[in-house]
N, CA and C atoms of all chains as a GROMACS GRO file, in nm:
protein
  609
    1MET      N    1   0.078  -0.117   0.024
    1MET     CA    2  -0.017   0.002   0.015
    1MET      C    3   0.105   0.117   0.022
    2LYS      N    4   0.046   0.243  -0.108
    2LYS     CA    5   0.128   0.356  -0.132
    2LYS      C    6   0.069   0.462  -0.014
    3ASN      N    7   0.142   0.530   0.035
    3ASN     CA    8   0.042   0.646   0.098
    3ASN      C    9   0.150   0.814   0.077
    4THR      N   10   0.030   0.893   0.127
    4THR     CA   11   0.119   1.051   0.041
    4THR      C   12   0.156   1.083   0.213
    5LEU      N   13   0.163   0.986   0.334
    5LEU     CA   14   0.180   1.029   0.497
    5LEU      C   15   0.287   1.171   0.485
    6ARG      N   16   0.363   1.072   0.456
    6ARG     CA   17   0.528   1.204   0.479
    6ARG      C   18   0.514   1.363   0.384
    7VAL      N   19   0.435   1.351   0.276
    7VAL     CA   20   0.399   1.471   0.214
    7VAL      C   21   0.292   1.551   0.311
    8LEU      N   22   0.174   1.490   0.317
    8LEU     CA   23   0.081   1.563   0.404
    8LEU      C   24   0.158   1.602   0.529
    9ARG      N   25   0.201   1.551   0.607
    9ARG     CA   26   0.290   1.576   0.720
    9ARG      C   27   0.391   1.683   0.740
   10ALA      N   28   0.493   1.666   0.629
   10ALA     CA   29   0.564   1.765   0.569
   10ALA      C   30   0.482   1.919   0.529
   11GLU      N   31   0.370   1.905   0.495
   11GLU     CA   32   0.263   1.996   0.432
   11GLU      C   33   0.250   2.124   0.568
   12ARG      N   34   0.250   2.016   0.688
   12ARG     CA   35   0.171   2.068   0.821
   12ARG      C   36   0.296   2.075   0.897
   13ASN      N   37   0.384   2.089   0.830
   13ASN     CA   38   0.524   2.106   0.927
   13ASN      C   39   0.532   2.016   1.080
   14TRP      N   40   0.509   1.907   1.048
   14TRP     CA   41   0.472   1.805   1.172
   14TRP      C   42   0.578   1.730   1.154
   15SER      N   43   0.665   1.704   1.322
   15SER     CA   44   0.754   1.579   1.267
   15SER      C   45   0.667   1.496   1.317
   16GLN      N   46   0.758   1.346   1.269
   16GLN     CA   47   0.692   1.213   1.318
   16GLN      C   48   0.608   1.213   1.464
   17ALA      N   49   0.704   1.307   1.554
   17ALA     CA   50   0.672   1.242   1.675
   17ALA      C   51   0.559   1.330   1.704
   18ASP      N   52   0.545   1.462   1.620
   18ASP     CA   53   0.377   1.518   1.634
   18ASP      C   54   0.290   1.435   1.606
   19LEU      N   55   0.307   1.373   1.456
   19LEU     CA   56   0.225   1.306   1.401
   19LEU      C   57   0.168   1.203   1.538
   20ALA      N   58   0.249   1.128   1.508
   20ALA     CA   59   0.260   1.021   1.640
   20ALA      C   60   0.143   1.041   1.754
   21GLU      N   61   0.188   1.118   1.812
   21GLU     CA   62   0.123   1.187   1.928
   21GLU      C   63  -0.002   1.210   1.872
   22ARG      N   64  -0.039   1.278   1.769
   22ARG     CA   65  -0.207   1.288   1.714
   22ARG      C   66  -0.271   1.186   1.708
   23LEU      N   67  -0.180   1.063   1.645
   23LEU     CA   68  -0.255   0.916   1.629
   23LEU      C   69  -0.256   0.850   1.725
   24GLU      N   70  -0.195   0.855   1.839
   24GLU     CA   71  -0.168   0.781   1.968
   24GLU      C   72  -0.105   0.680   1.949
   25VAL      N   73   0.025   0.684   1.826
   25VAL     CA   74   0.101   0.564   1.798
   25VAL      C   75   0.226   0.579   1.832
   26SER      N   76   0.323   0.509   1.839
   26SER     CA   77   0.470   0.557   1.865
   26SER      C   78   0.514   0.597   1.721
   27ARG      N   79   0.653   0.711   1.748
   27ARG     CA   80   0.657   0.732   1.609
   27ARG      C   81   0.739   0.646   1.540
   28GLN      N   82   0.799   0.569   1.603
   28GLN     CA   83   0.890   0.426   1.495
   28GLN      C   84   0.743   0.374   1.400
   29THR      N   85   0.612   0.364   1.481
   29THR     CA   86   0.527   0.324   1.388
   29THR      C   87   0.486   0.426   1.267
   30VAL      N   88   0.456   0.538   1.315
   30VAL     CA   89   0.436   0.665   1.191
   30VAL      C   90   0.604   0.631   1.059
   31ASN      N   91   0.699   0.630   1.147
   31ASN     CA   92   0.812   0.579   1.030
   31ASN      C   93   0.780   0.470   0.927
   32ALA      N   94   0.776   0.369   1.003
   32ALA     CA   95   0.702   0.243   0.945
   32ALA      C   96   0.563   0.264   0.849
   33LEU      N   97   0.503   0.340   0.856
   33LEU     CA   98   0.343   0.356   0.756
   33LEU      C   99   0.420   0.496   0.664
   34GLU      N  100   0.495   0.546   0.714
   34GLU     CA  101   0.544   0.650   0.588
   34GLU      C  102   0.661   0.575   0.493
   35THR      N  103   0.728   0.478   0.550
   35THR     CA  104   0.832   0.374   0.431
   35THR      C  105   0.727   0.304   0.408
   36GLY      N  106   0.616   0.274   0.424
   36GLY     CA  107   0.531   0.167   0.341
   36GLY      C  108   0.592   0.022   0.400
   37LYS      N  109   0.626  -0.015   0.526
   37LYS     CA  110   0.660  -0.128   0.569
   37LYS      C  111   0.573  -0.171   0.629
   38TYR      N  112   0.444  -0.108   0.641
   38TYR     CA  113   0.346  -0.130   0.759
   38TYR      C  114   0.216  -0.074   0.699
   39ASP      N  115   0.130  -0.155   0.682
   39ASP     CA  116  -0.007  -0.103   0.666
   39ASP      C  117  -0.072  -0.108   0.757
   40PRO      N  118  -0.159   0.024   0.787
   40PRO     CA  119  -0.260   0.058   0.931
   40PRO      C  120  -0.369  -0.056   0.869
   41SER      N  121  -0.424  -0.046   1.017
   41SER     CA  122  -0.533  -0.142   1.074
   41SER      C  123  -0.641  -0.017   1.005
   42LEU      N  124  -0.797  -0.078   0.917
   42LEU     CA  125  -0.894   0.019   0.918
   42LEU      C  126  -0.924   0.091   1.022
   43PRO      N  127  -0.940   0.094   1.156
   43PRO     CA  128  -0.938   0.197   1.237
   43PRO      C  129  -0.839   0.282   1.228
   44LEU      N  130  -0.707   0.281   1.202
   44LEU     CA  131  -0.601   0.337   1.242
   44LEU      C  132  -0.596   0.448   1.089
   45ALA      N  133  -0.613   0.409   0.993
   45ALA     CA  134  -0.637   0.457   0.888
   45ALA      C  135  -0.774   0.562   0.812
   46PHE      N  136  -0.870   0.544   0.944
   46PHE     CA  137  -0.993   0.600   0.924
   46PHE      C  138  -0.918   0.749   1.047
   47LYS      N  139  -0.841   0.736   1.133
   47LYS     CA  140  -0.804   0.803   1.219
   47LYS      C  141  -0.725   0.882   1.143
   48ILE      N  142  -0.572   0.851   1.058
   48ILE     CA  143  -0.529   0.908   1.001
   48ILE      C  144  -0.579   1.029   0.867
   49ALA      N  145  -0.708   0.956   0.826
   49ALA     CA  146  -0.788   1.028   0.754
   49ALA      C  147  -0.826   1.149   0.826
   50ARG      N  148  -0.913   1.153   0.973
   50ARG     CA  149  -0.937   1.244   1.031
   50ARG      C  150  -0.846   1.335   1.056
   51VAL      N  151  -0.738   1.287   1.096
   51VAL     CA  152  -0.632   1.392   1.128
   51VAL      C  153  -0.587   1.520   1.046
   52PHE      N  154  -0.588   1.433   0.913
   52PHE     CA  155  -0.550   1.562   0.791
   52PHE      C  156  -0.697   1.566   0.716
   53ASP      N  157  -0.748   1.533   0.739
   53ASP     CA  158  -0.935   1.597   0.695
   53ASP      C  159  -0.911   1.554   0.554
   54LYS      N  160  -0.884   1.438   0.535
   54LYS     CA  161  -0.931   1.406   0.374
   54LYS      C  162  -0.970   1.246   0.386
   55PRO      N  163  -1.051   1.205   0.283
   55PRO     CA  164  -1.063   1.093   0.239
   55PRO      C  165  -0.966   0.987   0.240
   56ILE      N  166  -1.023   0.856   0.306
   56ILE     CA  167  -0.883   0.772   0.320
   56ILE      C  168  -0.840   0.737   0.194
   57GLU      N  169  -0.871   0.729   0.093
   57GLU     CA  170  -0.849   0.674  -0.074
   57GLU      C  171  -0.741   0.806  -0.132
   58GLN      N  172  -0.747   0.929  -0.077
   58GLN     CA  173  -0.635   1.025  -0.088
   58GLN      C  174  -0.530   1.041  -0.042
   59ILE      N  175  -0.523   0.945   0.064
   59ILE     CA  176  -0.414   0.902   0.164
   59ILE      C  177  -0.340   0.787   0.106
   60PHE      N  178  -0.446   0.672   0.094
   60PHE     CA  179  -0.409   0.541   0.088
   60PHE      C  180  -0.427   0.501  -0.073
   61CYS      N  181  -0.335   0.418  -0.153
   61CYS     CA  182  -0.388   0.395  -0.316
   61CYS      C  183  -0.287   0.225  -0.287
   62PRO      N  184  -0.347   0.139  -0.368
   62PRO     CA  185  -0.302  -0.007  -0.365
   62PRO      C  186  -0.192   0.000  -0.443
   63ASP      N  187  -0.059  -0.055  -0.376
   63ASP     CA  188   0.047  -0.094  -0.482
   63ASP      C  189   0.015  -0.200  -0.571
   64GLU      N  190   0.148  -0.182  -0.676
   64GLU     CA  191   0.038  -0.301  -0.739
   64GLU      C  192   0.095  -0.431  -0.738
   65SER      N  193   0.174  -0.445  -0.647
   65SER     CA  194   0.211  -0.603  -0.575
   65SER      C  195   0.068  -0.654  -0.507
   66ASP      N  196   0.010  -0.519  -0.476
   66ASP     CA  197  -0.123  -0.543  -0.351
   66ASP      C  198  -0.257  -0.639  -0.457
   67MET      N  199   2.077   0.507   1.676
   67MET     CA  200   1.928   0.449   1.615
   67MET      C  201   1.873   0.467   1.763
   68ALA      N  202   1.720   0.505   1.740
   68ALA     CA  203   1.630   0.524   1.850
   68ALA      C  204   1.593   0.372   1.880
   69PHE      N  205   1.550   0.337   1.977
   69PHE     CA  206   1.516   0.219   2.014
   69PHE      C  207   1.383   0.285   2.120
   70SER      N  208   1.259   0.220   2.103
   70SER     CA  209   1.105   0.260   2.133
   70SER      C  210   1.155   0.177   2.256
   71PHE      N  211   1.045   0.207   2.360
   71PHE     CA  212   1.037   0.176   2.546
   71PHE      C  213   1.006   0.004   2.517
   72GLN      N  214   0.922  -0.061   2.374
   72GLN     CA  215   0.927  -0.177   2.388
   72GLN      C  216   1.098  -0.223   2.310
   73GLU      N  217   1.102  -0.186   2.221
   73GLU     CA  218   1.245  -0.222   2.196
   73GLU      C  219   1.348  -0.268   2.330
   74LYS      N  220   1.336  -0.192   2.434
   74LYS     CA  221   1.426  -0.150   2.513
   74LYS      C  222   1.381  -0.283   2.587
   75SER      N  223   1.255  -0.269   2.613
   75SER     CA  224   1.209  -0.354   2.681
   75SER      C  225   1.206  -0.534   2.684
   76LEU      N  226   1.231  -0.517   2.502
   76LEU     CA  227   1.257  -0.682   2.441
   76LEU      C  228   1.394  -0.709   2.507
   77TRP      N  229   1.505  -0.600   2.470
   77TRP     CA  230   1.610  -0.625   2.476
   77TRP      C  231   1.680  -0.660   2.662
   78LEU      N  232   1.594  -0.607   2.755
   78LEU     CA  233   1.656  -0.585   2.846
   78LEU      C  234   1.620  -0.742   2.872
   79MET      N  235   1.468  -0.821   2.864
   79MET     CA  236   1.436  -0.967   2.864
   79MET      C  237   1.510  -1.059   2.788
   80PHE      N  238   1.557  -0.998   2.707
   80PHE     CA  239   1.659  -1.124   2.608
   80PHE      C  240   1.790  -1.141   2.667
   81ILE      N  241   1.826  -1.061   2.712
   81ILE     CA  242   1.977  -1.023   2.788
   81ILE      C  243   1.967  -1.098   2.944
   82SER      N  244   1.845  -1.046   3.034
   82SER     CA  245   1.838  -1.120   3.129
   82SER      C  246   1.782  -1.249   3.152
   83LEU      N  247   1.732  -1.286   3.030
   83LEU     CA  248   1.692  -1.440   3.032
   83LEU      C  249   1.802  -1.516   2.990
   84ILE      N  250   1.880  -1.425   2.895
   84ILE     CA  251   2.043  -1.550   2.891
   84ILE      C  252   2.150  -1.528   2.996
   85GLY      N  253   2.126  -1.418   3.081
   85GLY     CA  254   2.186  -1.431   3.199
   85GLY      C  255   2.149  -1.492   3.298
   86GLY      N  256   2.043  -1.493   3.327
   86GLY     CA  257   1.938  -1.584   3.447
   86GLY      C  258   1.970  -1.727   3.420
   87PHE      N  259   1.922  -1.776   3.268
   87PHE     CA  260   1.914  -1.933   3.239
   87PHE      C  261   2.082  -1.963   3.242
   88GLY      N  262   2.142  -1.898   3.152
   88GLY     CA  263   2.292  -1.934   3.125
   88GLY      C  264   2.335  -1.920   3.277
   89PHE      N  265   2.338  -1.890   3.385
   89PHE     CA  266   2.412  -1.914   3.467
   89PHE      C  267   2.344  -2.034   3.529
   90TYR      N  268   2.241  -2.076   3.529
   90TYR     CA  269   2.143  -2.226   3.580
   90TYR      C  270   2.242  -2.316   3.480
   91PHE      N  271   2.221  -2.320   3.359
   91PHE     CA  272   2.264  -2.400   3.263
   91PHE      C  273   2.438  -2.464   3.313
   92MET      N  274   2.497  -2.319   3.356
   92MET     CA  275   2.587  -2.330   3.314
   92MET      C  276   2.666  -2.441   3.436
   93THR      N  277   2.590  -2.372   3.564
   93THR     CA  278   2.617  -2.398   3.717
   93THR      C  279   2.546  -2.564   3.723
   94VAL      N  280   2.426  -2.614   3.651
   94VAL     CA  281   2.411  -2.762   3.661
   94VAL      C  282   2.455  -2.878   3.551
   95LEU      N  283   2.516  -2.789   3.441
   95LEU     CA  284   2.555  -2.904   3.359
   95LEU      C  285   2.736  -2.895   3.345
   96PRO      N  286   2.774  -3.009   3.320
   96PRO     CA  287   2.720  -3.150   3.302
   96PRO      C  288   2.677  -3.233   3.439
   97ASN      N  289   2.582  -3.304   3.395
   97ASN     CA  290   2.526  -3.364   3.546
   97ASN      C  291   2.544  -3.532   3.558
   98ASP      N  292   2.603  -3.572   3.668
   98ASP     CA  293   2.621  -3.723   3.675
   98ASP      C  294   2.466  -3.799   3.717
   99SER      N  295   2.409  -3.729   3.771
   99SER     CA  296   2.281  -3.828   3.850
   99SER      C  297   2.120  -3.831   3.734
  100ALA      N  298   2.088  -3.922   3.731
  100ALA     CA  299   2.007  -3.951   3.642
  100ALA      C  300   1.842  -3.805   3.703
  101ASP      N  301   1.841  -3.805   3.836
  101ASP     CA  302   1.722  -3.733   3.882
  101ASP      C  303   1.753  -3.609   3.907
  102VAL      N  304   1.695  -3.489   3.921
  102VAL     CA  305   1.702  -3.373   3.946
  102VAL      C  306   1.734  -3.366   4.111
  103MET      N  307   1.818  -3.325   4.131
  103MET     CA  308   1.907  -3.313   4.264
  103MET      C  309   1.849  -3.154   4.339
  104PRO      N  310   1.861  -3.180   4.515
  104PRO     CA  311   1.789  -3.075   4.571
  104PRO      C  312   1.871  -2.960   4.526
  105HIS      N  313   2.027  -2.962   4.517
  105HIS     CA  314   2.116  -2.863   4.494
  105HIS      C  315   2.097  -2.756   4.406
  106GLN      N  316   2.044  -2.819   4.287
  106GLN     CA  317   2.023  -2.774   4.090
  106GLN      C  318   1.873  -2.681   4.160
  107VAL      N  319   1.781  -2.742   4.239
  107VAL     CA  320   1.655  -2.677   4.238
  107VAL      C  321   1.705  -2.554   4.294
  108VAL      N  322   1.770  -2.479   4.421
  108VAL     CA  323   1.795  -2.408   4.475
  108VAL      C  324   1.867  -2.340   4.339
  109VAL      N  325   1.945  -2.377   4.256
  109VAL     CA  326   2.025  -2.321   4.168
  109VAL      C  327   1.921  -2.247   4.088
  110PHE      N  328   1.821  -2.316   4.036
  110PHE     CA  329   1.752  -2.300   3.963
  110PHE      C  330   1.638  -2.145   4.021
  111VAL      N  331   1.614  -2.206   4.136
  111VAL     CA  332   1.547  -2.054   4.214
  111VAL      C  333   1.601  -1.947   4.221
  112LEU      N  334   1.736  -1.962   4.239
  112LEU     CA  335   1.822  -1.808   4.234
  112LEU      C  336   1.861  -1.797   4.121
  113ALA      N  337   1.835  -1.865   3.971
  113ALA     CA  338   1.839  -1.826   3.859
  113ALA      C  339   1.719  -1.747   3.856
  114VAL      N  340   1.592  -1.764   3.883
  114VAL     CA  341   1.448  -1.733   3.869
  114VAL      C  342   1.468  -1.584   3.943
  115VAL      N  343   1.518  -1.583   4.052
  115VAL     CA  344   1.526  -1.438   4.150
  115VAL      C  345   1.613  -1.343   4.077
  116LEU      N  346   1.752  -1.402   3.996
  116LEU     CA  347   1.838  -1.300   3.911
  116LEU      C  348   1.760  -1.223   3.824
  117LEU      N  349   1.674  -1.340   3.763
  117LEU     CA  350   1.594  -1.260   3.648
  117LEU      C  351   1.509  -1.195   3.712
  118VAL      N  352   1.449  -1.210   3.770
  118VAL     CA  353   1.305  -1.110   3.804
  118VAL      C  354   1.379  -0.949   3.857
  119ILE      N  355   1.502  -0.979   3.918
  119ILE     CA  356   1.558  -0.888   3.974
  119ILE      C  357   1.583  -0.768   3.861
  120MET      N  358   1.679  -0.870   3.808
  120MET     CA  359   1.725  -0.803   3.650
  120MET      C  360   1.600  -0.704   3.553
  121GLN      N  361   1.531  -0.760   3.562
  121GLN     CA  362   1.388  -0.758   3.474
  121GLN      C  363   1.338  -0.620   3.528
  122ILE      N  364   1.294  -0.632   3.678
  122ILE     CA  365   1.228  -0.546   3.756
  122ILE      C  366   1.298  -0.421   3.741
  123VAL      N  367   1.436  -0.391   3.792
  123VAL     CA  368   1.546  -0.269   3.788
  123VAL      C  369   1.531  -0.221   3.666
  124GLY      N  370   1.548  -0.301   3.570
  124GLY     CA  371   1.569  -0.272   3.446
  124GLY      C  372   1.453  -0.157   3.382
  125HIS      N  373   1.332  -0.252   3.427
  125HIS     CA  374   1.210  -0.183   3.399
  125HIS      C  375   1.162  -0.053   3.428
  126ILE      N  376   1.257  -0.045   3.580
  126ILE     CA  377   1.246   0.081   3.665
  126ILE      C  378   1.280   0.168   3.585
  127VAL      N  379   1.398   0.145   3.545
  127VAL     CA  380   1.489   0.257   3.487
  127VAL      C  381   1.487   0.299   3.335
  128ILE      N  382   1.424   0.174   3.251
  128ILE     CA  383   1.353   0.220   3.097
  128ILE      C  384   1.265   0.315   3.127
  129THR      N  385   1.166   0.286   3.191
  129THR     CA  386   1.035   0.344   3.217
  129THR      C  387   1.065   0.499   3.292
  130ILE      N  388   1.212   0.529   3.348
  130ILE     CA  389   1.227   0.634   3.389
  130ILE      C  390   1.284   0.725   3.210
  131VAL      N  391   1.318   0.647   3.172
  131VAL     CA  392   1.402   0.678   3.060
  131VAL      C  393   1.340   0.747   2.960
  132ASP      N  394   1.210   0.645   2.901
  132ASP     CA  395   1.133   0.644   2.815
  132ASP      C  396   0.952   0.656   2.861
  133ARG      N  397   0.964   0.760   2.822
  133ARG     CA  398   0.802   0.795   2.920
  133ARG      C  399   0.700   0.734   2.803
  134ARG      N  400   0.698   0.717   2.693
  134ARG     CA  401   0.588   0.645   2.626
  134ARG      C  402   0.614   0.509   2.665
  135THR      N  403   0.512   0.440   2.740
  135THR     CA  404   0.517   0.300   2.768
  135THR      C  405   0.426   0.209   2.699
  136GLU      N  406   0.300   0.269   2.641
  136GLU     CA  407   0.194   0.215   2.593
  136GLU      C  408   0.207   0.156   2.470
  137THR      N  409   0.158   0.030   2.440
  137THR     CA  410   0.152  -0.018   2.309
  137THR      C  411   0.071   0.025   2.198
  138ASP      N  412   0.110   0.050   2.064
  138ASP     CA  413  -0.014   0.027   1.963
  138ASP      C  414  -0.032  -0.099   1.882
  139GLU      N  415  -0.102  -0.079   1.778
  139GLU     CA  416  -0.122  -0.212   1.738
  139GLU      C  417  -0.031  -0.252   1.616
  140ARG      N  418   0.089  -0.194   1.616
  140ARG     CA  419   0.176  -0.267   1.518
  140ARG      C  420   0.273  -0.334   1.640
  141ASP      N  421   0.305  -0.268   1.746
  141ASP     CA  422   0.336  -0.365   1.896
  141ASP      C  423   0.258  -0.478   1.898
  142ARG      N  424   0.116  -0.492   1.878
  142ARG     CA  425   0.075  -0.595   1.896
  142ARG      C  426   0.116  -0.692   1.828
  143LEU      N  427   0.080  -0.611   1.648
  143LEU     CA  428   0.078  -0.745   1.614
  143LEU      C  429   0.255  -0.788   1.556
  144ILE      N  430   0.353  -0.751   1.622
  144ILE     CA  431   0.469  -0.783   1.635
  144ILE      C  432   0.489  -0.890   1.746
  145GLY      N  433   0.426  -0.864   1.822
  145GLY     CA  434   0.407  -0.992   1.976
  145GLY      C  435   0.372  -1.056   1.942
  146LEU      N  436   0.219  -1.081   1.824
  146LEU     CA  437   0.160  -1.163   1.831
  146LEU      C  438   0.256  -1.290   1.697
  147LYS      N  439   0.356  -1.207   1.611
  147LYS     CA  440   0.421  -1.287   1.517
  147LYS      C  441   0.523  -1.326   1.631
  148GLY      N  442   0.579  -1.283   1.732
  148GLY     CA  443   0.689  -1.346   1.788
  148GLY      C  444   0.648  -1.469   1.855
  149THR      N  445   0.501  -1.489   1.918
  149THR     CA  446   0.478  -1.567   2.013
  149THR      C  447   0.447  -1.711   1.887
  150ARG      N  448   0.384  -1.660   1.783
  150ARG     CA  449   0.362  -1.778   1.700
  150ARG      C  450   0.502  -1.880   1.662
  151ASN      N  451   0.596  -1.764   1.658
  151ASN     CA  452   0.728  -1.873   1.595
  151ASN      C  453   0.793  -1.921   1.740
  152ALA      N  454   0.748  -1.874   1.864
  152ALA     CA  455   0.805  -1.940   1.993
  152ALA      C  456   0.732  -2.036   2.020
  153GLY      N  457   0.586  -2.054   1.962
  153GLY     CA  458   0.496  -2.207   1.953
  153GLY      C  459   0.599  -2.294   1.890
  154TYR      N  460   0.648  -2.243   1.749
  154TYR     CA  461   0.650  -2.334   1.680
  154TYR      C  462   0.825  -2.434   1.761
  155VAL      N  463   0.881  -2.349   1.842
  155VAL     CA  464   0.999  -2.413   1.900
  155VAL      C  465   0.949  -2.494   2.027
  156LEU      N  466   0.872  -2.384   2.128
  156LEU     CA  467   0.825  -2.466   2.193
  156LEU      C  468   0.733  -2.605   2.222
  157ALA      N  469   0.636  -2.623   2.074
  157ALA     CA  470   0.629  -2.734   2.049
  157ALA      C  471   0.700  -2.899   2.001
  158THR      N  472   0.806  -2.789   1.924
  158THR     CA  473   0.941  -2.934   1.865
  158THR      C  474   0.985  -2.982   2.026
  159GLY      N  475   0.996  -2.884   2.118
  159GLY     CA  476   1.064  -2.907   2.265
  159GLY      C  477   0.985  -2.974   2.373
  160VAL      N  478   0.842  -2.995   2.333
  160VAL     CA  479   0.778  -3.063   2.386
  160VAL      C  480   0.820  -3.209   2.365
  161PHE      N  481   0.766  -3.203   2.205
  161PHE     CA  482   0.803  -3.307   2.153
  161PHE      C  483   0.906  -3.430   2.196
  162LEU      N  484   1.031  -3.330   2.169
  162LEU     CA  485   1.174  -3.461   2.230
  162LEU      C  486   1.170  -3.432   2.377
  163ALA      N  487   1.114  -3.325   2.432
  163ALA     CA  488   1.095  -3.427   2.609
  163ALA      C  489   1.028  -3.514   2.641
  164LEU      N  490   0.927  -3.532   2.552
  164LEU     CA  491   0.857  -3.660   2.553
  164LEU      C  492   0.959  -3.740   2.512
  165CYS      N  493   1.005  -3.746   2.414
  165CYS     CA  494   1.095  -3.863   2.383
  165CYS      C  495   1.201  -3.905   2.433
  166THR      N  496   1.261  -3.754   2.539
  166THR     CA  497   1.378  -3.839   2.618
  166THR      C  498   1.325  -3.894   2.731
  167ALA      N  499   1.179  -3.840   2.779
  167ALA     CA  500   1.096  -3.904   2.871
  167ALA      C  501   1.097  -4.056   2.870
  168LEU      N  502   1.048  -4.106   2.763
  168LEU     CA  503   1.061  -4.268   2.712
  168LEU      C  504   1.184  -4.310   2.701
  169LEU      N  505   1.296  -4.244   2.662
  169LEU     CA  506   1.425  -4.336   2.598
  169LEU      C  507   1.558  -4.295   2.752
  170THR      N  508   1.518  -4.216   2.832
  170THR     CA  509   1.622  -4.199   2.963
  170THR      C  510   1.576  -4.190   3.103
  171GLU      N  511   1.661  -4.263   3.130
  171GLU     CA  512   1.660  -4.333   3.316
  171GLU      C  513   1.621  -4.158   3.365
  172GLY      N  514   1.531  -4.172   3.537
  172GLY     CA  515   1.524  -4.035   3.552
  172GLY      C  516   1.464  -3.930   3.527
  173ASN      N  517   1.459  -3.804   3.594
  173ASN     CA  518   1.374  -3.718   3.539
  173ASN      C  519   1.476  -3.602   3.502
  174PHE      N  520   1.586  -3.619   3.482
  174PHE     CA  521   1.705  -3.478   3.434
  174PHE      C  522   1.687  -3.418   3.352
  175VAL      N  523   1.682  -3.534   3.234
  175VAL     CA  524   1.711  -3.510   3.127
  175VAL      C  525   1.578  -3.449   3.069
  176PHE      N  526   1.482  -3.484   3.145
  176PHE     CA  527   1.346  -3.474   3.068
  176PHE      C  528   1.290  -3.306   3.076
  177THR      N  529   1.318  -3.313   3.205
  177THR     CA  530   1.316  -3.166   3.276
  177THR      C  531   1.372  -3.053   3.207
  178HIS      N  532   1.523  -3.140   3.180
  178HIS     CA  533   1.624  -3.016   3.135
  178HIS      C  534   1.623  -2.977   2.985
  179VAL      N  535   1.557  -3.080   2.876
  179VAL     CA  536   1.520  -3.047   2.761
  179VAL      C  537   1.394  -2.982   2.743
  180LEU      N  538   1.293  -3.025   2.855
  180LEU     CA  539   1.191  -2.930   2.840
  180LEU      C  540   1.225  -2.768   2.884
  181LEU      N  541   1.299  -2.734   2.946
  181LEU     CA  542   1.355  -2.618   3.054
  181LEU      C  543   1.433  -2.581   2.909
  182GLY      N  544   1.492  -2.597   2.846
  182GLY     CA  545   1.624  -2.562   2.748
  182GLY      C  546   1.479  -2.548   2.624
  183PHE      N  547   1.428  -2.603   2.574
  183PHE     CA  548   1.350  -2.538   2.482
  183PHE      C  549   1.260  -2.408   2.548
  184TRP      N  550   1.176  -2.427   2.640
  184TRP     CA  551   1.140  -2.328   2.664
  184TRP      C  552   1.181  -2.198   2.700
  185VAL      N  553   1.309  -2.204   2.752
  185VAL     CA  554   1.411  -2.072   2.717
  185VAL      C  555   1.405  -2.017   2.576
  186LEU      N  556   1.456  -2.109   2.485
  186LEU     CA  557   1.523  -2.124   2.335
  186LEU      C  558   1.328  -2.044   2.300
  187ALA      N  559   1.225  -2.114   2.336
  187ALA     CA  560   1.125  -2.047   2.254
  187ALA      C  561   1.118  -1.908   2.313
  188GLN      N  562   1.119  -1.849   2.444
  188GLN     CA  563   1.095  -1.727   2.482
  188GLN      C  564   1.243  -1.651   2.422
  189LEU      N  565   1.344  -1.726   2.379
  189LEU     CA  566   1.448  -1.622   2.339
  189LEU      C  567   1.412  -1.594   2.171
  190VAL      N  568   1.329  -1.696   2.112
  190VAL     CA  569   1.317  -1.707   2.004
  190VAL      C  570   1.198  -1.557   1.977
  191GLU      N  571   1.067  -1.593   2.045
  191GLU     CA  572   0.964  -1.509   2.055
  191GLU      C  573   1.038  -1.366   2.044
  192ILE      N  574   1.125  -1.345   2.162
  192ILE     CA  575   1.173  -1.203   2.230
  192ILE      C  576   1.281  -1.160   2.069
  193GLY      N  577   1.379  -1.257   2.054
  193GLY     CA  578   1.447  -1.263   1.907
  193GLY      C  579   1.370  -1.192   1.788
  194SER      N  580   1.252  -1.256   1.725
  194SER     CA  581   1.173  -1.244   1.605
  194SER      C  582   1.126  -1.096   1.669
  195GLN      N  583   1.080  -1.056   1.755
  195GLN     CA  584   1.022  -0.921   1.743
  195GLN      C  585   1.131  -0.825   1.754
  196LEU      N  586   1.250  -0.836   1.797
  196LEU     CA  587   1.344  -0.765   1.793
  196LEU      C  588   1.384  -0.720   1.588
  197VAL      N  589   1.382  -0.836   1.551
  197VAL     CA  590   1.445  -0.833   1.432
  197VAL      C  591   1.310  -0.772   1.332
  198LEU      N  592   1.148  -0.774   1.366
  198LEU     CA  593   1.113  -0.754   1.330
  198LEU      C  594   1.086  -0.580   1.300
  199TYR      N  595   1.093  -0.506   1.472
  199TYR     CA  596   1.158  -0.395   1.476
  199TYR      C  597   1.226  -0.327   1.420
  200ARG      N  598   1.363  -0.376   1.380
  200ARG     CA  599   1.464  -0.337   1.328
  200ARG      C  600   1.442  -0.321   1.155
  201ARG      N  601   1.355  -0.431   1.144
  201ARG     CA  602   1.297  -0.416   0.980
  201ARG      C  603   1.214  -0.317   0.984
  202GLY      N  604   1.178  -0.244   1.038
  202GLY     CA  605   1.086  -0.152   1.047
  202GLY      C  606   0.897  -0.228   1.015
  203ALA      N  607   0.919  -0.348   1.007
  203ALA     CA  608   0.792  -0.407   0.980
  203ALA      C  609   0.668  -0.353   1.026
   0.00000   0.00000   0.00000
C-alpha cells in the first residue's frame, strides 16, 4: 500500500513525533507507515484520514503488488 | 539508532533471560545423576530470582528514561508474530522432551530438555520481535 503521509505531514510542518502523538501510536510506527513497511488497520487508517481531514483514498492507494 | 520503549524492554528481557538461565545451565551441566538434585532446584530458584530482579530494576530504569510505555497496533502485531514463532519451538521441545522421557532414565534429561526449549522459545519470541522492529515491519 502506497501513501502520502510524508507529504501531508511535511505540508503541516509536523515531525513524526507530532503525528505519532496525534494518532496515539509510536514514532517508529509513523516511520513504518511512511516507508510503506507497515499497513495500518482500518481504524487507524480512518484516524489518519480524520487527522489530515481527507478521505482515506486520497491518502492510501493500493500498490501494484497488492 | 533510536529504540522505542518496547524495543528496550525486549532487549532487557533477552539479556536477562540469557544471564539468568545461562547462569543456571552453566552451574548444573554437565550432570552425573539421573534425577534432579535438591541443590539444582536451589540454583534454579536463584536463577529465577536473578532474572526477576534484573527485569524489575531494568524496567524501572527504562520507564524513567522513556516516557511512552503504551503499545500500539503495530507493537501488538509484532508481539503476535513473535508468539507464533515461539510456539513452533516450544511444540518441538515438548515432543523431544517426551521422547527423552521414554528413552532416558530419571527426570533430569526430561526436565532440562523441556526447560531448555522453553528458554529457547522465549529467546525466539523476543529475538523475532527485535528483528521485526529493526526491519521496520
